[in-house]
C-alpha positions in Angstrom: -93.6 -38.2 -180.8 -95.5 -35.0 -181.8 -97.9 -37.1 -183.9 -98.6 -39.3 -180.9 -100.0 -36.3 -179.0 -103.0 -36.3 -181.4 -106.3 -37.5 -180.1 -106.6 -40.6 -182.2 -102.9 -41.0 -183.2 -103.8 -41.2 -186.8 -100.7 -39.3 -188.0 -98.5 -41.4 -185.6 -99.7 -44.6 -187.2 -98.6 -43.4 -190.6 -95.1 -43.2 -189.2 -95.1 -46.8 -187.9 -94.1 -50.0 -189.5 -97.0 -52.4 -190.2 -95.8 -54.6 -187.3 -95.7 -51.8 -184.8 -99.0 -50.4 -185.9 -100.7 -53.8 -185.3 -99.2 -54.1 -181.8 -100.0 -50.4 -181.1 -103.6 -51.0 -181.7 -104.1 -54.6 -180.6 -101.2 -55.5 -178.4 -102.1 -55.8 -174.8 -99.4 -53.6 -173.4 -99.5 -50.9 -176.0 -103.2 -50.8 -176.9 -104.4 -50.3 -173.3 -102.6 -46.9 -173.3 -104.1 -45.9 -176.6 -107.6 -46.6 -175.4 -107.2 -44.9 -172.0 -105.3 -41.8 -172.9 -102.8 -40.0 -175.0 -99.4 -38.2 -174.8 -99.8 -34.5 -174.0 -96.1 -33.5 -174.0 -92.7 -35.2 -174.4 -89.1 -34.4 -173.9 -85.7 -35.9 -174.8 -82.2 -34.7 -175.3 -79.9 -35.1 -178.3 -77.7 -37.3 -176.1 -80.6 -39.8 -175.8 -80.4 -40.6 -179.5 -78.2 -43.7 -180.2 -77.3 -45.0 -183.7 -77.9 -48.7 -184.2 -76.2 -49.0 -187.5 -76.6 -47.4 -190.9 -80.4 -47.4 -191.1 -81.5 -47.6 -187.4 -81.5 -45.5 -184.3 -83.0 -45.5 -180.9 -84.2 -42.6 -178.6 -85.1 -42.5 -175.0 -88.1 -40.3 -174.3 -90.0 -39.1 -171.2 -93.7 -38.4 -172.0 -96.6 -37.0 -170.0 -99.8 -39.0 -170.4 -103.3 -37.7 -169.8 -106.6 -39.6 -169.4 -109.7 -39.1 -171.5 -110.6 -36.0 -169.4 -107.2 -34.3 -170.2 -106.0 -34.8 -166.7 -102.4 -35.9 -166.2 -102.4 -39.6 -165.3 -98.7 -40.6 -165.4 -95.2 -39.8 -166.6 -93.7 -42.6 -168.8 -90.2 -43.4 -169.8 -89.9 -45.4 -173.0 -87.4 -46.3 -175.8 -88.4 -46.0 -179.4 -86.5 -47.6 -182.3 -86.6 -46.2 -185.8 -85.7 -47.8 -189.1 -85.2 -46.3 -192.5 -87.4 -47.9 -195.2 -87.4 -46.7 -198.8 -86.0 -43.4 -197.7 -88.4 -42.7 -194.8 -87.8 -43.1 -191.1 -90.5 -45.2 -189.4 -91.0 -46.3 -185.8 -90.3 -50.0 -185.5 -90.7 -50.7 -181.8 -91.8 -49.0 -178.6 -90.6 -50.3 -175.3 -92.1 -48.9 -172.1 -89.5 -48.8 -169.3 -91.2 -47.1 -166.4 -94.5 -45.4 -165.5 -95.0 -43.0 -162.6 -98.7 -42.6 -161.9 -100.0 -39.3 -160.5 -101.5 -39.7 -157.1 -105.0 -38.2 -156.5 -105.2 -35.0 -154.4 -107.3 -35.4 -151.2 -109.6 -32.5 -150.1 -108.2 -30.4 -147.2 -110.2 -28.9 -144.4 -113.6 -29.5 -145.9 -116.8 -29.9 -144.0 -118.2 -32.6 -146.3 -116.1 -34.9 -148.4 -119.2 -35.7 -150.5 -119.6 -32.0 -151.3 -115.9 -31.7 -152.0 -116.2 -34.6 -154.4 -119.0 -32.9 -156.4 -117.2 -29.6 -156.4 -114.1 -31.2 -157.8 -116.0 -33.1 -160.5 -117.4 -29.8 -161.8 -114.0 -28.1 -161.7 -112.4 -31.0 -163.6 -115.1 -30.9 -166.2 -114.5 -27.2 -166.6 -110.8 -27.8 -167.0 -111.4 -30.5 -169.6 -113.3 -28.0 -171.7 -110.5 -25.5 -171.4 -108.0 -28.0 -172.7 -110.3 -28.8 -175.5 -110.6 -25.0 -176.2 -114.4 -25.4 -175.9 -115.3 -22.1 -174.3 -119.0 -22.6 -175.0 -119.2 -25.8 -173.0 -116.9 -24.2 -170.3 -119.2 -21.2 -170.0 -122.1 -23.4 -169.0 -120.2 -24.0 -165.7 -119.4 -20.3 -165.1 -121.5 -18.0 -163.0 -123.1 -15.0 -164.7 -121.2 -12.8 -162.3 -117.9 -14.0 -163.6 -118.9 -13.8 -167.2 -120.2 -10.2 -166.7 -116.6 -9.1 -165.9 -115.8 -9.3 -169.6 -117.1 -7.0 -172.4 -117.9 -10.0 -174.7 -117.3 -13.7 -175.0 -114.3 -13.1 -177.3 -112.5 -11.2 -174.5 -113.4 -13.9 -172.0 -112.1 -16.6 -174.4 -108.8 -14.8 -174.8 -108.5 -14.6 -171.0 -109.4 -18.3 -170.4 -107.5 -19.9 -173.3 -104.4 -17.9 -173.7 -102.4 -18.5 -176.9 -103.0 -21.2 -179.5 -99.3 -22.1 -179.7 -98.1 -23.0 -177.1 -101.6 -24.2 -176.2 -103.1 -25.9 -173.1 -102.5 -29.7 -173.4 -103.2 -31.1 -170.0 -104.0 -30.2 -166.4 -103.5 -31.7 -162.9 -105.2 -30.9 -159.6 -102.8 -29.7 -156.8 -105.2 -28.8 -154.0 -108.8 -28.4 -152.9 -109.6 -26.2 -149.9 -112.9 -25.0 -148.4 -112.8 -21.3 -147.8 -116.4 -20.7 -146.8 -119.4 -23.0 -146.2 -120.5 -22.5 -149.9 -117.1 -21.9 -151.4 -114.0 -23.9 -152.3 -110.8 -23.2 -154.1 -109.2 -25.8 -156.4 -105.6 -25.3 -157.4 -104.4 -26.6 -160.7 -101.4 -26.7 -162.9 -102.0 -26.3 -166.7 -99.4 -27.7 -169.1 -98.6 -25.8 -172.3 -96.8 -27.2 -175.2 -95.9 -26.0 -178.7 -97.0 -28.1 -181.6 -94.2 -30.5 -182.7 -91.7 -29.3 -180.1 -90.2 -31.0 -177.1 -90.8 -29.8 -173.5 -93.6 -27.9 -171.9 -94.3 -25.0 -169.6 -96.6 -24.8 -166.5 -99.2 -22.3 -165.6 -100.8 -22.2 -162.2 -104.5 -21.6 -162.0 -107.0 -21.3 -159.1 -110.7 -22.1 -159.6 -113.2 -20.5 -157.2 -116.1 -22.8 -156.8 -119.5 -21.6 -155.5 -122.4 -23.8 -154.3 -125.4 -22.7 -156.4 -129.0 -23.6 -155.9 -128.6 -26.9 -157.8 -124.9 -27.6 -158.2 -121.4 -26.2 -157.9 -120.3 -23.6 -160.4 -117.1 -21.8 -161.2 -117.2 -18.2 -159.9 -113.6 -17.2 -160.7 -110.5 -18.3 -162.5 -107.1 -16.8 -161.6 -103.8 -17.5 -163.4 -100.3 -17.2 -162.0 -97.3 -17.8 -164.2 -94.5 -19.9 -162.7 
């Protein structure tokens, strides 16, 4: 499961049987998920592991999927069957049981839905860069006023990105509210997961969006641990 959180699932494919790898990449039900997103975090309990004989077992897993912009798209329940071949455990089959898509958040109390849409697009792009740990790209969407609060870019990077393990793996939008004619606040939840481990933590963040001369920009980022 940890390997399936990688961007291109290269390591995960090494842990699959040839038959599953073919279905994973080309099969209609499996491949559409690979093309449209990835797993950001997963969880299962020891009680969800069931032996199926000497060289097989099955595990039920709940996974959090994100789209190509690192935004949470759904939570998926699935069963994965493993088989032991030449001393190594390989995934033999993946069965998707249920998918719960995340519903989009509608702007609240905004004067213009069109402006709200543009503001949210900028904020989502900023969050995508944070999840990718691309501070240089994220800083292009920050006001000079916000950046001037930090002594240098290293200090700003530490504030924005937090630790490397657990690291940011996904985000979801929780609210968008207009506070002034040229200001909006977008609430988000950031998912943090440790490499190769089950479960995840959540970190609330608020993005202050300011309408500049040409487009919306991020004028503030505030974090609140939950």
